C-alpha positions in Angstrom: 0.0 0.0 0.0 1.4 3.4 -1.0 1.9 6.0 1.7 -0.5 8.9 1.8 1.2 12.2 0.8 2.0 14.5 3.6 0.3 17.5 1.9 -2.7 17.9 -0.4 -1.9 19.7 -3.7 -4.3 22.5 -2.9 -2.4 23.2 0.3 1.0 23.2 -1.5 -0.3 25.5 -4.2 -1.8 27.9 -1.6 1.5 28.0 0.2 3.9 28.4 -2.7 2.2 29.8 -5.8 3.3 33.3 -6.9 0.5 35.8 -7.4 2.0 37.4 -10.5 4.0 35.1 -12.7 5.0 37.9 -15.1 7.1 39.6 -12.4 10.7 38.5 -11.9 11.0 36.3 -8.9 14.1 34.3 -7.8 13.4 31.7 -5.1 15.8 29.2 -3.6 14.8 25.8 -2.3 17.2 24.3 0.3 17.3 21.9 3.2 19.3 22.1 6.3 19.8 20.2 9.6 18.9 21.8 12.9 22.4 23.0 13.3 22.6 24.6 9.8 24.3 21.8 7.8 23.2 21.7 4.1 24.6 18.2 3.6 24.9 14.7 5.1 28.1 13.0 4.0 28.5 15.5 1.3 25.0 15.2 -0.2 21.6 16.9 0.6 19.8 13.6 0.1 20.7 12.4 3.5 18.6 15.1 5.1 15.3 15.0 3.1 12.2 12.8 3.1 8.9 12.2 1.3 7.3 15.5 2.5 10.3 17.6 1.5 10.2 15.8 -1.9 6.6 16.9 -2.4 7.6 20.5 -1.9 10.7 20.0 -4.1 8.6 18.7 -7.0 5.9 21.4 -6.6 8.5 24.2 -6.8 9.9 22.7 -10.0 6.5 22.5 -11.5 6.0 26.2 -10.8 9.3 27.4 -12.2 10.2 28.7 -15.7 13.8 28.0 -15.1 15.8 25.9 -12.6 19.3 27.2 -11.8 21.9 24.9 -10.3 25.6 25.2 -9.7 27.8 22.8 -11.7 29.3 21.3 -8.5 25.9 20.4 -7.3 24.9 18.9 -10.7 28.0 16.6 -10.5 27.7 15.8 -6.8 24.0 15.1 -6.7 23.9 13.2 -10.0 21.5 15.4 -11.9 20.1 14.1 -15.1 17.9 15.8 -17.7 15.4 18.4 -16.3 12.3 16.4 -17.1 9.1 16.6 -15.1 6.7 13.6 -14.8 3.5 13.3 -16.8 1.2 14.8 -14.1 3.3 17.9 -13.7 3.5 18.3 -17.5 -0.3 18.1 -17.7 -0.7 20.7 -15.0 1.7 23.1 -16.6 0.0 22.6 -20.0 -3.4 23.4 -18.5 -1.8 26.6 -17.1 -0.5 27.6 -20.5 3.1 27.0 -19.5 5.8 25.1 -21.4 5.9 21.4 -20.6 9.2 21.5 -18.8 11.3 24.3 -17.1 14.6 25.3 -18.7 17.7 23.9 -16.9 20.3 26.6 -16.3 23.8 25.5 -15.0 26.2 28.0 -13.5 29.9 27.2 -14.0 33.1 29.2 -14.0 35.4 26.4 -15.1 32.9 24.7 -17.4 33.9 21.3 -16.0 30.8 19.8 -17.6 30.5 16.8 -19.9 28.7 17.6 -23.2 27.7 13.9 -23.6 26.0 13.8 -20.2 22.2 13.1 -20.1 21.8 16.5 -18.6 22.3 17.8 -22.2 21.7 14.8 -24.5 18.3 13.9 -23.0 17.1 17.4 -22.1 13.5 18.1 -23.3 14.5 21.8 -23.6 17.9 23.1 -24.6 19.7 23.9 -21.4 21.5 27.2 -20.5 25.0 27.3 -19.2 26.0 30.6 -17.5 29.7 31.3 -17.3 32.2 34.3 -17.4 34.6 35.7 -20.0 37.6 34.0 -18.4 36.2 30.5 -18.8 38.0 28.1 -21.2 37.1 29.1 -24.8 37.5 25.5 -26.2 35.1 24.1 -23.6 32.6 26.9 -24.3 32.7 25.9 -28.0 32.0 22.2 -27.1 29.2 23.0 -24.8 27.6 25.4 -27.3 26.7 22.4 -29.4 24.4 21.0 -26.7 23.4 24.1 -24.8 23.1 27.9 -25.0 26.3 29.3 -23.4 25.8 32.7 -21.9 28.7 34.9 -20.7 27.7 37.0 -17.6 30.7 38.7 -16.1 34.4 39.0 -16.6 36.1 36.8 -14.1 33.1 35.4 -12.2 29.4 34.9 -13.1 27.6 38.1 -12.3 24.3 37.2 -10.5 22.5 40.5 -11.6 23.5 39.9 -15.2 22.3 36.3 -14.9 19.0 37.4 -13.7 18.6 39.9 -16.5 19.6 37.3 -19.0 16.8 35.0 -17.8 14.3 37.8 -17.9 15.3 38.7 -21.5 14.4 35.0 -22.4 11.0 35.4 -20.8 11.8 33.2 -17.8 10.7 35.3 -14.9 9.9 32.5 -12.4 13.4 31.4 -11.4 14.2 28.6 -8.9 17.6 27.7 -7.7 18.4 24.4 -5.9 21.8 25.6 -4.9 24.2 24.4 -3.9 25.5 26.4 -1.0 28.2 28.2 -3.0 25.6 29.4 -5.6 23.1 30.3 -2.9 25.8 32.3 -1.1 26.7 34.1 -4.3 23.0 35.0 -5.1 22.3 36.1 -1.5 25.5 38.2 -1.3 24.6 40.0 -4.6 21.1 40.9 -3.2 19.2 39.2 -6.1 17.4 36.5 -4.1 13.7 37.2 -3.5 12.7 34.2 -1.5 14.1 31.2 0.4 12.1 28.0 0.8 13.8 26.2 3.6 13.1 22.7 4.9 14.4 22.1 8.5 15.3 18.4 8.8 15.0 17.2 12.4 18.6 16.0 12.8 21.8 17.3 14.3 24.6 16.9 11.8 27.7 18.2 13.5 31.1 17.6 11.9 32.4 19.7 9.1 29.3 19.7 6.9 28.8 22.6 4.6 26.6 25.5 5.8 23.6 26.6 3.8 25.6 29.4 2.2 29.3 28.9 1.4 32.0 31.4 0.3 29.4 34.2 0.7 30.2 37.8 1.4 28.8 39.2 4.7 25.1 39.9 4.2 22.3 40.9 6.6 19.0 40.7 4.7 15.8 40.8 6.7 13.1 38.4 5.4 9.5 37.7 6.4 7.8 34.4 7.0 5.0 33.9 4.4 4.5 30.2 4.6 4.8 27.3 7.0 4.1 23.6 6.6 4.8 20.8 9.0 5.1 17.0 8.4 5.9 15.2 11.6 9.1 16.7 13.0 10.1 18.3 9.6 9.2 21.9 9.0 9.0 23.7 5.6 9.4 27.5 5.7 8.8 30.1 3.1 10.6 33.5 3.6 10.4 36.5 1.3 12.2 39.8 1.2 
């Protein structure tokens, strides 16, 4: 017998849907332990559960584009950004494209053009990099993705956001990892953080939710709260 979902779809939509899809909105979806660790043994998968997966899938369904750092793509074993049939049907009924665009942020362009991320993608992915990245690798990746240069020696978050808006992708979702989240938060371009608190103490040298980030003190307000057992899902907006 299949386990009953933690949340009804109407509850999830009421909690996370954005009122005006035409306005630019960059949200992050992350998970952390009680003591602020973003990973367990190097991966976020050790912290999550079925309820968190429901929110994860719902946020993907609502997004025009999903932004992930190249390190997270490799570490978490990302494949092609393809939604399931039920999510595709929902998006189609809302007048959205069947699948969100997958956007990968990479300074070194240490990405494999033959990976299913590219070869099995239902929509041509975007790769955001900077002018100092390897030219030869940019050329190789341009055969399987649209390579976008934003910045001189590092990817400029504000330029990245504008580039997505110019492609009519206003509903932006980032799944991290911590380095990318720190970069976006430090640049002041993050509008929202959807944070799942996993009921575990991690300890050790696990990576924090933001990594390599400049000092930032951004006040946010709580606009959504869901609970599944001892796990809590929070929605904060600027």
